[in-house]
C-alpha positions as CSV (number, residue, x, y, z in Angstrom):
1,X,3.2,1.9,-5.5
2,X,-2.1,0.1,-1.7
3,X,-9.6,6.2,2.9
4,X,-13.6,4.5,9.3
5,X,-13.0,5.1,12.7
6,X,-11.1,2.7,14.9
7,X,-10.2,2.2,18.2
8,X,-6.9,2.4,20.1
9,X,-4.0,1.0,18.5
10,X,-2.9,-2.4,20.1
11,X,0.9,-2.4,21.2
12,X,2.1,-4.9,18.2
13,X,0.0,-3.2,15.3
14,X,2.2,-0.3,16.7
15,X,5.6,-2.7,16.7
16,X,3.9,-3.9,12.9
17,X,4.4,0.1,11.9
18,X,7.6,1.1,13.1
19,X,9.2,-2.3,11.6
20,X,7.8,-1.0,8.6
21,X,9.2,2.3,8.9
22,X,12.4,0.7,9.7
23,X,12.2,-1.6,6.4
24,X,11.7,1.6,4.5
25,X,15.3,3.6,6.3
26,X,17.3,0.4,5.5
27,X,18.7,2.0,2.0
28,X,19.9,4.6,4.4
29,X,21.8,2.6,7.3
30,X,23.7,0.9,4.7
31,X,24.6,4.4,3.0
32,X,25.8,5.0,6.6
33,X,27.4,1.9,7.0
34,X,29.7,2.4,3.5
35,X,30.6,6.0,5.1
36,X,32.5,4.1,7.9
37,X,34.7,2.6,5.2
38,X,35.0,5.6,3.0
39,X,35.5,8.5,6.0
40,X,39.2,7.8,8.4
41,X,38.1,6.3,11.8
42,X,40.5,8.3,13.4
43,X,40.5,11.7,11.9
44,X,38.1,12.1,9.2
45,X,38.4,15.4,7.0
46,X,36.4,17.9,8.0
47,X,34.7,19.2,4.4
48,X,34.5,15.4,3.4
49,X,32.5,14.7,6.7
50,X,30.5,18.0,6.1
51,X,29.6,17.2,2.6
52,X,28.6,13.6,3.6
53,X,26.1,14.7,6.5
54,X,24.9,17.5,4.3
55,X,24.1,14.6,1.4
56,X,22.4,12.0,3.7
57,X,20.2,14.9,5.3
58,X,19.0,16.1,1.8
59,X,18.2,12.3,1.0
60,X,16.7,11.7,4.3
61,X,14.3,14.7,4.0
62,X,13.5,13.4,0.4
63,X,13.0,10.3,1.3
64,X,10.6,11.3,4.3
65,X,8.4,13.5,1.0
66,X,7.2,9.7,-0.4
67,X,7.2,7.5,2.8
68,X,5.7,9.4,5.1
69,X,3.6,12.3,3.9
70,X,1.6,14.5,5.7
71,X,-0.8,12.5,7.9
72,X,-2.5,15.4,10.1
73,X,-5.9,14.1,9.0
74,X,-5.0,9.9,9.2
75,X,-6.0,8.6,12.6
76,X,-2.2,7.5,14.2
77,X,-3.6,3.5,14.1
78,X,-4.7,3.9,10.2
79,X,-1.3,5.4,9.3
80,X,0.5,3.2,6.7
81,X,4.4,4.5,5.1
82,X,4.9,4.2,1.6
83,X,6.4,1.1,0.1
84,X,5.7,0.7,-3.7
85,X,4.9,-2.5,-5.1
86,X,7.3,-4.8,-6.6
87,X,7.1,-6.1,-10.2
88,X,6.5,-9.6,-8.8
89,X,3.7,-8.3,-6.6
90,X,2.0,-6.8,-9.5
91,X,2.3,-10.0,-11.8
92,X,0.7,-12.0,-8.9
93,X,-2.3,-9.3,-8.5
94,X,-3.0,-9.2,-11.8
95,X,-3.1,-12.9,-12.0
96,X,-5.4,-13.1,-9.3
97,X,-7.7,-10.8,-11.7
98,X,-7.4,-12.7,-14.7
99,X,-11.3,-13.0,-16.2
100,X,-12.7,-10.3,-14.3
101,X,-13.7,-7.0,-15.5
102,X,-14.9,-3.9,-14.0
103,X,-14.2,-0.8,-12.0
104,X,-11.1,-1.1,-9.6
105,X,-9.8,0.4,-6.6
106,X,-6.3,0.5,-5.6
107,X,-6.2,2.1,-1.8
108,X,-2.8,3.6,-1.5
109,X,-2.1,3.6,-5.1
110,X,1.7,5.4,-4.6
111,X,3.3,6.0,-7.8
112,X,0.5,4.3,-9.4
113,X,2.4,1.1,-10.9
114,X,-0.4,-1.3,-9.9
115,X,-3.8,1.0,-11.6
116,X,-1.6,1.2,-14.8
117,X,-1.1,-2.7,-14.6
118,X,-5.0,-3.2,-13.7
119,X,-6.1,-0.1,-16.8
120,X,-3.6,-2.1,-19.4
121,X,-5.9,-5.0,-18.5
122,X,-9.1,-3.1,-19.2
123,X,-10.1,-2.3,-15.8
124,X,-11.7,1.5,-15.2
125,X,-9.0,2.1,-12.3
126,X,-8.7,4.4,-9.7
127,X,-5.7,4.9,-7.3
128,X,-6.6,6.9,-3.8
129,X,-3.5,8.0,-2.5
130,X,-3.6,10.9,0.2
131,X,0.5,12.0,-0.5
132,X,0.3,14.8,-2.7
133,X,3.6,14.2,-4.1
134,X,3.0,10.7,-5.2
135,X,-0.6,11.3,-6.8
136,X,1.4,14.3,-8.5
137,X,4.0,12.0,-10.2
138,X,1.5,9.3,-11.1
139,X,-0.8,12.1,-13.0
140,X,1.9,12.8,-14.7
141,X,3.3,9.5,-15.7
142,X,-0.7,8.8,-16.8
143,X,-0.1,12.1,-18.9
144,X,3.4,11.2,-20.6
145,X,2.4,7.5,-21.6
146,X,-1.5,9.2,-22.9
147,X,-3.4,6.8,-20.9
148,X,-6.5,8.8,-20.5
149,X,-8.6,9.7,-17.1
150,X,-11.6,6.6,-18.1
151,X,-8.9,4.1,-18.2
152,X,-6.9,5.5,-15.2
153,X,-7.5,8.0,-12.3
154,X,-5.3,9.0,-9.2
155,X,-7.0,11.2,-6.9
156,X,-6.0,12.9,-3.6
157,X,-8.3,11.0,-1.4
158,X,-8.6,9.4,1.7
159,X,-9.9,6.3,1.2
160,X,-10.8,5.3,4.8
161,X,-13.7,7.9,4.5
162,X,-14.5,7.0,1.3
163,X,-17.4,4.7,0.2
164,X,-16.3,2.0,-1.9
165,X,-19.4,0.3,-3.0
166,X,-18.9,1.0,-6.6
167,X,-15.9,-1.0,-7.2
168,X,-16.1,-4.8,-8.0
169,X,-12.2,-5.3,-7.4
170,X,-10.3,-3.8,-4.6
171,X,-6.6,-4.1,-4.6
172,X,-4.6,-2.9,-1.2
173,X,-0.5,-3.1,-0.4
174,X,-0.8,-2.0,3.3
175,X,0.6,-3.4,6.5
176,X,-0.6,-5.9,9.1
177,X,-1.6,-3.5,11.8
178,X,-4.5,-2.2,9.4
179,X,-5.7,-5.4,7.5
180,X,-8.5,-5.9,10.4
181,X,-9.9,-2.6,10.4
182,X,-9.9,-2.2,6.7
183,X,-11.4,-6.0,6.5
184,X,-14.8,-3.8,8.3
185,X,-14.7,-1.4,6.2
186,X,-15.1,-3.4,3.2
187,X,-17.4,-5.7,4.5
188,X,-19.9,-3.2,5.3
189,X,-19.0,-1.5,1.9
190,X,-18.6,-3.7,-1.0
191,X,-20.6,-5.7,-3.5
192,X,-21.2,-9.8,-3.0
193,X,-19.3,-9.8,-6.7
194,X,-16.7,-8.2,-5.2
195,X,-12.8,-9.7,-5.2
196,X,-10.5,-8.2,-3.1
197,X,-6.7,-8.9,-3.2
198,X,-4.0,-8.2,-0.5
199,X,-0.3,-7.9,-1.0
200,X,2.0,-9.5,1.5
201,X,-0.3,-9.1,4.3
202,X,-3.6,-11.4,4.3
203,X,-6.9,-10.0,6.0
204,X,-7.1,-11.8,9.3
205,X,-10.1,-14.4,9.4
206,X,-10.3,-14.5,6.2
207,X,-10.5,-17.3,3.7
208,X,-8.5,-16.6,0.0
209,X,-9.9,-18.2,-2.2
210,X,-6.4,-17.8,-4.3
211,X,-2.8,-17.3,-3.8
212,X,-0.1,-16.1,-5.9
213,X,3.9,-16.0,-5.5
214,X,5.5,-17.1,-2.2
215,X,7.0,-14.7,0.8
216,X,7.5,-11.0,0.6
217,X,5.6,-11.4,-2.8
218,X,2.5,-13.1,-2.1
219,X,-0.4,-12.1,-3.2
220,X,-4.2,-13.2,-1.2
221,X,-7.8,-13.0,-3.5
222,X,-10.8,-13.3,-1.4
223,X,-14.6,-13.1,-2.8
224,X,-16.8,-11.0,-0.8
225,X,-19.5,-13.6,-1.2
226,X,-17.3,-16.6,0.2
227,X,-16.1,-14.2,3.1
228,X,-19.4,-13.2,4.4
229,X,-20.5,-16.9,4.2
230,X,-17.5,-18.2,6.0
231,X,-18.4,-15.0,8.7
232,X,-21.5,-16.2,9.4
233,X,-21.2,-19.9,9.7
234,X,-18.3,-19.5,12.2
235,X,-21.0,-16.9,14.2
236,X,-23.6,-19.7,14.2
237,X,-20.5,-21.9,15.3
238,X,-19.6,-19.7,18.3
239,X,-23.7,-19.5,19.1
């Protein structure tokens, strides 16, 4: 655990983000449901009830620090909650990067697990993350593991406002509502030899070269030269 200005957020994009937030809250809902079996339905013990509420409040605040950082400078329709990559998603991403070298940018790097995997495979990896707690955690983990900054770097920076033209590999595990906007940014900035890996949520109207995994763990690989050629052909056909 995935830095353009965009117009008004569509209703379905808002629904996608709300769905993502609710998905992260499932664990809290489960705890609340379990409490129903712990506390008597008619006369709950006042001390036990107070302790339970305090515990849930603390868990919610801790969850909020990681999942919903201070997005004050990020446009509303580009906000994406923190959702860490699973082991399978990370392995599938690395499969689609086999045989490639160079610089890699992980957009919304979270706790840094994908950056560490890419650096172990020989990439000069940079994780872009705006949540300072996650950046600090990833840097601490890199220091603990003895990973040099030349292999793995974590920066507290908005990738939407960062020029990504220096990277020939990009990975992103974001949300379906922002993939079209991200696609426009990458088309403007990335070189033709770049490969983009999208976890779970594909780019709309982009032809993928390869894919790995299934369902929630599926990842998609896009080569920028092929994507640009496909989009030119589509425009010419329409005209």
